[in-house]
C-alpha positions, 0 to 999 in steps of 0.5 A, a space after each residue: 810701731 803697733 802702739 802708734 798705729 793702734 793709737 792713730 786708729 783710736 784717733 780716727 775712731 774718735 773723729 768717725 764717732 762725732 758724725 755731726 762734726 765730721 759731715 760739716 768738715 766734709 760738706 763745708 768745702 763742697 758748700 764754699 766752692 759752690 757759693 763762691 763759684 756762683 754767688 761771690 763773683 766780680 764778673 759782669 753779667 746781664 747788667 741793667 742798662 738803658 739806651 737813649 738813641 738820638 741817632 736812630 740809624 742803622 749804626 745806632 741800632 747795631 750798637 744797641 744790639 752789640 750791647 745786648 748780645 755781649 752777655 754782659 748787659 741787658 737792655 731794660 729801657 729805650 729812653 726818650 729823653 734825658 729826663 728819663 735817663 735821670 729818673 731811671 738812674 736815680 731809681 736804680 731801674 738801671 745801672 748804666 745809661 748809653 746815650 747815642 749822640 746824633 748822626 752816630 753812623 756818619 760821625 763814625 766816619 769823621 776823624 773826630 769819631 762819634 759821640 757816645 756817652 756812658 752814665 753809670 750809677 756810681 753808688 756801687 763805685 767798683 761796678 760802675 767802673 767795671 760797667 764803664 770799662 767793658 761798655 767802652 771796649 764794646 763801643 770801640 770795637 764797634 766803631 772800629 768795624 764801622 770805619 775800618 782801620 784808617 791812618 787818621 783814626 786813633 791807635 786801636 787798643 788791643 787787650 788780651 786777658 791771659 790765662 783767664 780770658 773770660 774773667 771767671 771769678 771762680 778761678 780765684 776761688 778754688 785756690 783761695 777755698 782750698 787754702 781756707 779749708 785746709 787751714 781750718 781742718 789742719 790748724 784749728 781742728 788739730 789745736 782743739 784735739 790737743 787742747 781738749 786732751 789737756 783740758 780733760 786732763 787726759 794728756 797726762 795719762 797719754 804722756 805716762 803711757 808707753 807711746 813717746 811725745 812725738 807718737 802722741 802728736 803723730 797720732 793725733 794729727 794723722 787723721 787730719 792729714 788724710 781728712 785734709 786731703 779729702 777736702 782738697 780733692 773734693 774742691 778740685 773735683 768740683 772746681 774742674 768738674 763743674 766750673 771748668 777750672 783748668 788744670 795745666 800743670 802736674 798733678 803730682 807737684 800740685 799733691 806735693 804743694 798740698 801736702 807741704 801746706 797741710 803739714 804746715 798748718 798741722 804745725 801751726 795748730 800744734 803750736 797753738 795747742 801749746 799756748 792755748 789753755 783750753 779749747 775756747 782759747 785755741 778756737 778764738 786764736 785759730 779763727 782770729 789768727 788764722 782765718 781772717 788773715 787767710 781771707 784778708 791778707 793772702 790775696 784771696 779776695 783782695 789784691 796784695 798790690 792794692 794794700 797799704 805798704 805796711 799791710 803788704 809787708 805784713 802779708 809776707 808773714 801769711 803762709 797761705 799767700 805763698 800756697 795760693 800763688 804756688 796753686 795758681 801758677 800750677 793750675 792756670 799757667 802749668 808751671 813746673 818746680 822751677 817756678 814754685 820752688 821759692 813758695 815751697 821753700 818759704 812753707 818749709 821754713 814756716 814749717 820749721 819754725 812752727 815746729 821748733 816753737 812747739 817743741 820748745 813750748 812743749 818742753 817748757 810745759 813738761 818742766 
């Protein structure tokens, strides 16, 4: 065991000497969570809108104030006629126009309801749909306050957003970035580290040393286990402390999920090192076979339900998918082991498969 410990210390010192790479690996998670939290967001905030008020009464003025006070919209223009509305939409001065029909206040008391038209710039289709949905909800709520709950009115639709009532996009960023960073540090750096030994010819020296093959692999990957845990902790600290992401479940169970995912990523990196002849190929495989699927097919950015059926089935082969699902239910729903056991078993199955393939390929190379 003394030889193994000395080998682990040697590998750790080798990583610490490369301060440039180490600084990138430590600062990258913080940069990623800050960028995804502040910049990449699907939330509506201060969207530019204009209002054409044909009613000119207290009710229409109240609707304008309600839209402006919601925090979703910023009233940039007050239009006089339809020509100004069309010109503003065409030029991009506003993202949506709200046209309040004549007699809005009195029409609200009629059985047929009032007339409010929402005109959105659909050149950005997703944004336009969200703008219309948000505005429609505000208008309907305001109309209900004006007329009261009456039997002759249409049924009130109540919408509740469970586990993320404010629809903050950063809630999804934390599990996704953890999956991406841990895969990057654990899998890619491990595969490059072991492949470098083969490329420089030092792997043969290690194999004839008193260390056994499993001790060589363990010594190589041990520093990256600690580094991966440090990255996960930094992402969680920023998410919970800065962006107020809730942590409703058990920290111990979350640590177990992270540890299992790190081992899975390490086994994947070891497998890549057994098939890659040099560092360049190992990096290429890691980026295109690991990073892109992690981002595109794990449900991190794009909902799996919206994908074609073929890609939905293919996503079942992506280990990050199950890690993200487990972290989400642990952090946001406070779920326990009884809920995430399936994800843990699937990650264990992937871990066993990659380790088996790695051992098989390693034996073939030795022969």
